[in-house]
N, C-alpha and C positions, 0 to 999 in steps of 0.2 A: 177775276180772270187769272188764269195761270200764265206762265211764261209763253209767249208767242214765238214759235220757231218756224213760221212760214217764210221768213226772209233770210234763212241761213241756219247755221248750227247752234249759235248761241241764242238763248231765249231773250226776248225783249219784254220788259216790264213797263213799257210806256203807258199802258192802260191801267196800271195798278192804282189802288186807292191812295189818297193823300195820307201822309204818315199819321196825323192825329186821328182821322177817322179809322184808319187801319188798326191802330193800337187799341182804340175803343172796341172795335169788333173782336180783336184778338182776346182782350180781357173778358168780354162777354162770353166768348167761346170757352175759355179756360174755366170761368165760373160755372158755366153750364155742365161741363164735364165733372167738376168737383161736386156739384149738387147731386149728380147721378151716382156718386160714391166712388168715382175713379180717383186714384192718386195721380196728381199731375205736378210735374216739376217744370219750372220755367226759368228763363234767364232774363237778361235785360233786353227789352224790345229794341230793335234796330242797332244793337251793339255789334261791333266787329268781333267775330269769334274765330278762333282757330280750332277746327274739329278734326279729330283723328278717328278714323273708322276702319274696322277690320271686318269686311264682309266675307262670309263663307257661304257662297251659293249664288244663284242667278239674281240679276237685278232686272226689273221690268220697268220701262219708262213708256207711258202712253203718250203718243203724239197724235193729236187730232188736228188735221189741217183744215177742217171746215170752218168757214168764217161764220160766227154766230150773230154778228150785227150787220 
């Protein structure tokens, strides 16, 4: 599940996977991409990161308010 924004502006991640299961899924996804020949860079899973970005152009965020469950 993605961040749920139905109750305000900030996304809620209450329904997110448990960290151990999420890391396993993440590693499987990265391995799958690498097997397909893509170059994939990763960091430390769940690490606090300071990210600096310079966006030149529009940003699109899809917000779907339909409840799936």
